C-alpha positions in Angstrom: -1.2 -22.0 1.2 0.3 -19.7 3.8 0.1 -15.9 3.4 3.3 -14.7 1.8 5.0 -11.8 3.5 6.7 -10.8 0.3 3.4 -9.9 -1.4 2.3 -7.9 1.6 5.6 -6.0 1.6 5.3 -5.0 -2.0 1.6 -4.1 -1.8 2.2 -2.2 1.5 5.2 -0.3 0.0 3.1 0.6 -3.0 0.4 2.1 -0.7 3.1 4.0 1.3 4.5 5.5 -1.9 1.0 6.6 -2.9 0.8 8.4 0.4 4.2 10.1 0.1 3.7 11.0 -3.6 0.4 12.7 -2.9 1.7 14.4 0.3 4.6 15.9 -1.6 2.3 17.0 -4.4 0.0 18.7 -1.9 2.6 20.3 0.4 5.6 21.2 -1.7 5.8 24.8 -3.0 6.4 25.5 -6.7 10.0 26.4 -6.0 10.6 23.0 -4.5 8.6 20.9 -7.0 11.8 19.8 -8.7 12.2 17.5 -5.7 8.9 15.8 -6.4 9.8 15.3 -10.0 13.1 13.7 -9.1 11.7 11.4 -6.5 8.7 10.5 -8.7 11.0 9.5 -11.5 13.0 7.1 -9.3 10.3 5.7 -7.0 7.1 5.6 -9.2 8.1 2.0 -10.1 6.5 1.2 -6.7 3.3 3.0 -7.6 0.4 1.8 -9.8 2.6 -0.6 -11.8 3.7 -2.4 -8.6 0.1 -2.4 -7.3 -1.3 -3.9 -10.5 1.5 -6.4 -10.7 1.1 -7.7 -7.2 -2.7 -7.7 -7.6 -2.2 -10.0 -10.6 0.0 -12.3 -8.4 -2.6 -12.4 -5.7 -5.4 -13.0 -8.2 -3.6 -16.0 -9.7 -2.7 -17.4 -6.3 -6.3 -17.1 -5.1 -7.7 -18.7 -8.3 -5.2 -21.6 -8.3 -5.8 -22.2 -4.6 -9.5 -22.4 -5.1 -9.0 -24.9 -8.0 -6.6 -27.0 -5.9 -8.9 -27.0 -2.8 -12.0 -28.0 -4.7 -13.4 -31.3 -3.4 -13.9 -32.4 -7.0 -13.6 -30.9 -10.5 -17.3 -30.9 -11.3 -18.6 -28.1 -13.5 -20.8 -26.6 -10.7 -17.7 -26.1 -8.5 -15.8 -24.3 -11.2 -18.9 -22.2 -12.0 -19.0 -21.1 -8.3 -15.3 -20.0 -8.5 -16.1 -18.1 -11.8 -19.1 -16.4 -10.2 -17.1 -15.3 -7.1 -14.4 -13.9 -9.3 -16.8 -12.0 -11.6 -18.9 -10.7 -8.7 -15.7 -9.4 -7.1 -14.7 -7.6 -10.3 -18.3 -6.2 -10.6 -18.3 -4.8 -7.1 -14.9 -3.2 -7.6 -16.2 -1.7 -10.8 -19.2 -0.3 -9.1 -17.0 1.1 -6.3 -14.6 2.6 -8.9 -17.5 4.4 -10.7 -18.9 5.7 -7.3 -15.4 6.9 -6.4 -15.2 8.8 -9.7 -18.6 10.6 -9.3 -17.1 13.5 -7.2 -14.5 14.0 -10.0 -17.3 14.3 -12.5 -19.0 17.0 -10.3 -15.7 18.8 -9.7 -14.8 19.0 -13.4 -18.5 19.6 -14.4 -18.1 16.8 -16.9 -20.3 13.7 -16.4 -18.2 11.7 -18.7 -15.4 11.8 -16.1 -17.2 9.1 -14.2 -15.1 7.0 -16.5 -11.5 8.1 -15.7 -8.6 5.9 -15.0 -7.9 6.1 -11.3 -6.4 2.8 -10.2 -9.7 1.4 -8.9 -11.2 1.4 -12.4 -7.9 0.0 -13.8 -8.0 -2.9 -11.3 -11.7 -3.7 -11.9 -11.3 -3.8 -15.7 -8.1 -5.8 -15.4 -9.9 -8.4 -13.5 -12.5 -8.7 -16.2 -9.9 -8.9 -19.0 -7.8 -11.4 -17.1 -10.5 -14.0 -16.4 -10.4 -15.7 -19.8 -6.6 -15.5 -19.8 -6.1 -17.3 -16.5 -6.7 -20.6 -18.3 -4.2 -20.0 -21.2 -0.5 -21.0 -21.1 1.8 -18.6 -19.3 3.9 -18.0 -22.4 0.8 -16.8 -24.3 0.0 -14.4 -21.5 3.5 -13.0 -21.7 3.2 -12.5 -25.4 -0.2 -10.8 -25.0 1.2 -8.5 -22.4 4.1 -7.5 -24.7 1.8 -7.1 -27.6 -0.5 -4.8 -25.7 2.4 -2.6 -24.7 3.7 -2.4 -28.2 0.2 -1.7 -29.7 -0.4 0.9 -26.9 2.5 3.0 -28.2 1.1 3.3 -31.7 -2.5 3.7 -30.5 -1.8 6.5 -28.0 0.2 8.4 -30.7 -2.8 8.0 -33.1 -5.5 8.9 -30.7 -3.9 11.7 -28.6 -4.7 14.5 -31.2 -8.4 13.6 -30.8 -8.4 14.2 -27.0 -11.6 16.1 -26.2 -13.0 15.8 -29.7 -16.6 14.8 -30.3 -15.9 12.0 -32.7 -15.4 8.3 -32.8 -11.7 8.6 -32.2 -12.3 11.1 -29.4 -14.7 8.7 -27.7 -12.1 5.9 -28.1 -9.5 8.1 -26.5 -11.8 8.8 -23.6 -12.6 5.1 -23.1 -9.0 4.0 -23.2 -6.9 7.0 -22.0 -9.1 9.4 -20.0 -6.7 10.9 -17.4 -3.5 10.2 -19.5 -0.6 10.7 -18.8 -1.1 11.4 -15.1 -3.5 8.5 -14.2 -3.5 4.7 -14.9 -5.0 3.9 -18.3 -5.8 0.3 -18.9 -3.5 -0.5 -21.8 -0.5 0.8 -20.0 -1.2 -1.1 -16.7 -3.1 -4.2 -17.6 0.2 -5.9 -18.8 1.6 -5.5 -15.3 -1.5 -7.3 -13.9 -1.2 -10.0 -16.6 2.5 -10.6 -15.9 1.6 -10.8 -12.2 -0.8 -13.7 -13.0 2.1 -15.5 -14.7 4.3 -15.1 -11.6 1.4 -16.0 -9.4 0.9 -19.3 -11.2 4.6 -20.1 -10.8 4.5 -19.3 -7.1 1.3 -21.4 -6.6 2.9 -24.4 -8.2 6.1 -24.1 -6.2 4.3 -23.7 -2.8 2.1 -26.8 -3.5 5.2 -28.8 -2.7 5.3 -29.8 1.0 8.9 -31.0 1.0 11.0 -28.0 2.0 14.2 -29.0 0.3 12.4 -29.7 -3.0 10.4 -26.5 -2.7 13.5 -24.4 -2.2 15.3 -26.0 -5.1 12.4 -25.4 -7.4 12.0 -21.8 -6.2 15.6 -21.1 -7.1 15.6 -22.8 -10.4 12.1 -22.0 -11.7 11.5 -18.5 -10.3 14.4 -16.7 -8.6 17.1 -17.3 -11.2 14.8 -16.7 -14.2 13.3 -13.6 -12.6 16.7 -12.1 -11.7 18.1 -12.7 -15.3 15.0 -11.5 -17.1 14.5 -8.6 -14.7 18.1 -7.5 -15.2 17.7 -7.7 -19.0 14.4 -5.7 -18.9 16.1 -3.0 -16.7 19.0 -2.7 -19.2 16.6 -2.5 -22.2 14.3 0.0 -20.5 17.1 2.4 -19.6 18.8 2.0 -23.0 15.7 2.8 -24.9 15.6 6.3 -23.3 19.3 6.9 -22.4 20.6 9.3 -21.2 17.2 11.0 -20.4 15.6 8.0 -18.7 15.1 9.6 -15.3 13.2 12.5 -16.9 10.6 10.1 -18.4 8.0 10.5 -15.7 5.0 10.0 -18.0 4.9 6.2 -17.9 6.8 5.8 -21.2 7.5 2.5 -23.0 11.0 2.4 -21.6 9.6 3.1 -18.1 7.2 0.2 -18.4 9.9 -2.3 -19.3 12.3 -1.0 -16.6 9.5 -1.1 -14.0 8.6 -4.7 -14.8 12.2 -5.7 -14.5 12.6 -4.0 -11.1 9.4 -5.7 -9.8 10.5 -9.2 -11.0 13.8 -8.8 -9.2 12.3 -7.3 -6.1 9.6 -10.1 -5.7 12.1 -12.9 -6.4 14.6 -11.5 -3.8 11.9 -11.0 -1.2 10.6 -14.6 -1.8 14.2 -15.9 -1.5 14.7 -14.0 1.8 11.4 -15.3 3.1 11.8 -18.9 2.1 15.4 -19.3 3.2 14.9 -17.2 6.4 17.8 -14.9 5.5 16.2 -12.0 7.4 13.8 -12.2 10.3 10.8 -10.2 9.0 8.2 -11.1 11.6 8.2 -7.7 13.3 9.8 -5.4 10.7 7.2 -6.1 8.0 4.1 -5.7 10.2 3.8 -1.9 9.4 3.7 -2.7 5.7 1.3 -5.7 6.4 -1.4 -3.3 7.7 -1.0 -1.1 4.6 -1.4 -4.2 2.4 -4.3 -5.8 4.3 -6.3 -2.5 4.4 -5.1 -1.2 1.0 -8.5 -0.6 -0.5 -9.8 1.0 2.7 -6.8 3.3 2.8 -7.1 4.2 -0.9 -10.7 5.3 -0.5 -10.0 7.3 2.7 -6.6 8.8 1.8 -7.9 12.0 0.3 -9.4 13.1 3.6 -6.3 12.1 5.5 -4.0 14.3 3.4 -5.2 17.3 5.3 -3.3 16.1 8.4 0.5 16.3 8.5 2.1 13.1 9.5 -0.8 10.9 8.4 1.5 8.2 7.0 2.7 7.2 10.5 -0.6 8.0 12.2 -2.5 5.7 9.9 0.0 2.9 10.3 -0.3 3.1 14.1 -4.1 3.3 13.9 -4.3 0.2 11.8 -1.9 -1.6 14.1 -4.2 -0.8 17.0 -7.4 -1.7 15.1 -6.3 -4.9 13.4 -6.4 -7.2 16.5 -9.8 -5.8 17.5 -11.6 -5.4 14.2 -9.6 -7.5 11.7 -11.4 -7.7 8.4 -14.5 -5.8 9.6 -13.0 -2.5 8.4 -11.2 -4.0 5.3 -13.3 -3.1 2.3 -11.3 -5.7 0.3 -12.2 -8.4 2.7 -15.9 -7.3 2.7 -16.0 -7.4 -1.1 -14.5 -10.9 -1.1 -17.2 -12.0 1.4 -20.0 -10.4 -0.6 -18.7 -12.1 -3.8 -18.7 -15.5 -2.1 -22.2 -15.0 -0.7 -23.6 -13.8 -4.1 -21.9 -16.8 -5.8 -23.4 -19.1 -3.2 -26.9 -17.7 -3.8 -26.6 -18.1 -7.5 -25.3 -21.6 -7.1 -28.2 -22.6 -4.8 -30.8 -21.0 -7.2 -29.2 -22.9 -10.1 -29.4 -26.2 -8.2 -33.1 -25.5 -7.2 -33.9 -24.8 -10.9 -32.1 -27.9 -12.0 -34.0 -30.0 -9.4 -37.3 -28.5 -10.4 -36.7 -29.2 -14.1 -36.0 -32.9 -13.3 -39.2 -33.5 -11.3 
């Protein structure tokens, strides 16, 4: 299956928004901070929620493509796919914990090694999603909705115990450390899970080689349902917190529903534009492609880059220069995928050797 520009555009835009949001937070004076709050309220839909959503889409596409491309459906092949997936999630989790170590030192609290920056959220989302990739899409939708609803009651119950040395305090730390500023798992995993649903739909559509049939199915099975459901979610989200919706910058229940609606519409529109060639994106999307391809590398390095004014443009130009020369060599995401495949290969070979030895 070809690389979809629509996915790169959303993931790249999400990384750009991260840059801009952090730059504004760093450089705006207290007198001008109202501007940050206003922009954050409108554009944070393209932040962590969008990144988790599109990560779910990519995860489902990768998983389905591996299943389709298997030479046969023997158990050993499926185990290799499972091992690659779990090794990738484990490496991301290790990277997330290492990334959080300086936070623990800075706050003088070793327990802040477990704090919900987006790397940790993505890693845990991968672990949680694995058994759900095999269940029907409608069940995944119900699970995502159930988590969001339960989350509202759970955070209300646990918030008074924040910082307490108790069972409830420990549970708050595990589920919400960093709330409401960061990306706690119960708030953002549903975005990832809904992304896997959309990814499954896209995978099925793009398995069709006939262009006319593919376009027909794309419109009827993805674009139209996404536009309708997305519009309904936006209306519901805004209505739940009207007229103060734009002031709810703390990832409220209404914001989650609204954000998912925007993302469904945005992705379906971009896929429609891409599939029907409505706009020539070959050149115009390249800047966002680099931010998508090197998303993990950029995230890990961005704290240092914020000391330089104009880094958003400079980084984009630097990546554009380095991509033809180095490609995936400086992409941490690519290297993690390669390591996962290699570890899965080693496990598979050792398992086969043990099996052969047992049968002698």
